[in-house]
C-alpha positions in Angstrom: -0.1 -0.3 0.0 1.4 3.6 -1.0 1.7 6.4 1.4 0.1 9.7 1.0 3.4 10.9 -1.3 3.6 8.0 -3.3 -0.1 8.1 -4.1 0.0 11.3 -5.2 2.8 10.8 -7.5 0.7 7.7 -9.2 -2.0 10.1 -9.2 0.1 12.7 -11.1 2.0 9.9 -13.6 1.4 9.8 -17.2 -0.4 6.4 -18.6 1.9 5.1 -21.0 3.4 2.0 -22.6 6.5 2.6 -20.6 7.3 4.2 -17.3 10.5 5.0 -15.3 11.3 5.0 -12.0 14.9 6.7 -11.0 16.1 6.1 -7.6 13.4 3.6 -7.4 14.6 2.0 -4.1 12.0 -0.7 -3.0 9.9 0.2 -6.1 6.8 0.2 -4.4 5.4 3.3 -6.8 6.1 1.2 -10.1 4.8 -1.9 -8.8 1.5 0.3 -8.2 1.8 1.5 -11.5 1.9 -1.8 -13.2 -0.5 -3.2 -11.2 -2.9 -0.5 -11.6 -2.3 -0.5 -15.3 -1.4 3.0 -15.3 2.0 1.6 -17.1 2.0 -1.1 -19.1 5.8 -1.5 -18.4 8.1 -0.5 -16.2 12.2 0.2 -15.8 13.1 0.2 -12.2 16.3 2.1 -11.7 19.0 2.8 -9.3 22.5 3.4 -8.8 22.6 1.1 -5.7 22.7 -2.2 -6.4 21.6 -3.3 -3.0 18.6 -1.2 -3.3 17.6 -2.7 -7.0 18.1 -6.1 -5.2 15.1 -4.8 -2.9 13.3 -3.6 -6.1 13.5 -7.1 -7.6 12.2 -8.8 -4.5 9.3 -6.7 -4.7 8.7 -7.5 -8.0 8.9 -11.1 -7.7 6.5 -10.8 -4.9 4.0 -9.3 -6.8 4.2 -11.5 -9.9 5.3 -8.8 -12.0 8.6 -10.0 -13.6 7.5 -10.2 -17.5 6.7 -6.3 -17.4 9.6 -5.1 -15.3 13.2 -4.1 -16.1 15.6 -3.3 -13.6 18.2 -1.6 -14.4 21.5 -0.5 -12.2 22.7 2.8 -13.9 23.1 6.5 -12.6 20.3 8.9 -13.3 18.6 9.1 -16.9 21.1 6.8 -18.0 18.6 4.2 -17.3 16.6 5.4 -19.8 17.4 2.8 -22.5 14.0 2.9 -24.3 11.9 5.8 -25.0 9.7 6.7 -21.8 6.2 8.0 -21.9 6.7 9.0 -18.2 9.8 9.1 -15.6 9.6 9.6 -11.7 12.4 10.9 -9.9 11.8 11.3 -5.9 13.3 10.5 -2.6 16.5 12.5 -3.0 17.6 16.3 -2.6 16.9 19.1 -4.8 20.3 19.3 -6.0 21.1 15.5 -7.0 17.3 15.6 -8.6 18.6 18.7 -11.0 21.6 17.1 -11.6 20.0 14.2 -13.2 17.6 16.4 -15.1 20.3 18.4 -16.6 22.7 16.0 -16.9 20.6 13.6 -18.7 18.1 15.7 -20.3 18.7 14.2 -23.7 17.4 11.0 -22.7 14.0 12.4 -21.8 12.8 12.8 -25.5 9.7 14.6 -24.1 8.5 12.4 -21.2 6.3 13.5 -18.6 8.4 14.1 -15.5 6.9 13.3 -11.9 9.0 14.6 -9.0 9.9 14.9 -5.8 12.6 16.3 -3.3 13.7 16.1 0.2 15.6 19.6 0.0 16.1 22.6 -1.9 13.0 22.5 -4.0 14.0 25.8 -5.9 16.8 23.7 -7.7 14.4 21.5 -8.8 12.3 23.7 -10.3 15.2 25.8 -11.8 16.2 22.6 -13.4 12.7 22.0 -14.9 12.9 25.4 -16.6 16.6 25.2 -17.4 15.7 22.1 -19.6 13.0 23.1 -21.3 10.2 21.9 -19.3 7.4 23.6 -17.1 5.7 22.9 -14.1 1.9 22.0 -15.0 0.7 20.6 -11.3 2.7 21.7 -8.1 0.8 19.7 -4.9 1.1 19.4 -1.5 0.9 16.2 0.9 1.9 15.1 4.4 3.2 11.5 4.9 4.7 10.1 8.1 4.3 13.7 9.9 6.8 15.2 6.9 5.2 17.5 4.2 6.4 16.7 0.6 5.6 19.1 -2.6 5.5 16.7 -5.5 5.1 18.2 -9.1 4.2 16.8 -13.0 6.1 18.9 -15.4 5.7 18.7 -18.8 8.1 19.7 -22.2 7.8 23.0 -23.4 9.3 25.9 -21.9 7.6 28.7 -19.4 9.2 31.0 -17.6 9.0 31.5 -13.9 9.6 34.5 -11.7 12.0 34.8 -9.2 9.2 34.3 -6.3 7.9 31.3 -8.2 11.0 29.4 -8.5 12.1 30.3 -5.0 8.9 29.6 -2.8 6.7 27.6 -5.8 3.0 28.2 -7.0 1.7 26.8 -4.0 2.4 30.0 -2.4 1.1 31.9 -5.0 -2.6 30.6 -4.0 -5.5 30.9 -1.2 -3.7 29.7 2.2 -5.8 26.1 2.8 -5.4 24.7 6.1 -2.7 22.3 4.8 -0.9 24.9 3.2 -0.9 27.0 6.6 0.5 23.8 8.3 3.1 23.9 5.4 4.2 27.4 5.7 4.7 27.2 9.4 7.1 23.9 9.5 8.8 25.8 6.7 9.2 28.9 8.9 10.3 26.4 11.4 12.9 24.6 9.5 14.6 28.0 8.4 14.5 29.0 11.7 16.5 26.6 12.9 19.3 26.9 10.1 19.2 30.9 10.9 20.2 30.1 14.6 22.7 27.6 13.7 24.4 30.5 11.1 24.2 33.1 13.4 25.8 30.7 16.0 28.9 30.1 13.8 32.1 31.4 14.3 32.0 33.4 11.2 28.3 33.9 10.2 27.7 33.5 6.3 25.9 37.3 5.8 24.7 36.4 2.5 23.1 33.6 3.8 21.6 34.7 6.6 19.9 37.7 4.7 18.5 35.3 2.0 17.0 33.2 5.1 15.8 36.4 6.7 13.8 37.2 3.5 12.8 33.7 2.9 10.7 33.8 6.4 9.8 37.0 6.2 8.1 36.2 2.7 6.4 32.8 4.6 5.5 35.0 7.4 3.9 37.6 5.3 1.5 34.7 3.4 0.1 33.4 7.1 -1.1 37.2 7.7 -2.7 37.2 4.3 
């Protein structure tokens, strides 16, 4: 059974003949996509051979071996066939941005489903840099943590600086969950700010940037 984050990712997936899950770990998402016939075949990919063995165990347990292709590869190097949809999830934003930028020629117009644990702005910037645009940006909460999941499609669209930094979620009316998310982000940023200010040689630029972010989030709560 999928948690809220993976369920949201599955809901954003483009039905297709072949999908790919990059950084698949235990393979829960692609197994679900196969069982629900959202994708007819799936590439399960991970740079870790150990993680891929876990995914293989899941594939065999669910009797999906004839529709699954397991590939140990770095990022989008796993796309050995054209895919209709590609998910890259469960990593830091810097890693996902690197994967997209480095392997952009492998995408061939595939729809993207993305979710990063950190540095969300780097993912939004990378999506724009590779000639894609975000068509859905959704918020969910799983195991007490908030996650943002995106669906991106080929075709450029210029984001504003605020949209890259904070996302389109914060351009919308503040819902109860969004209010909780903003409050949580302010706590995370406040802890980071405290650490920077306590450093022997404070990074003034970083302090200014984080202080600005906190002020922006606070203004959304006051709307």
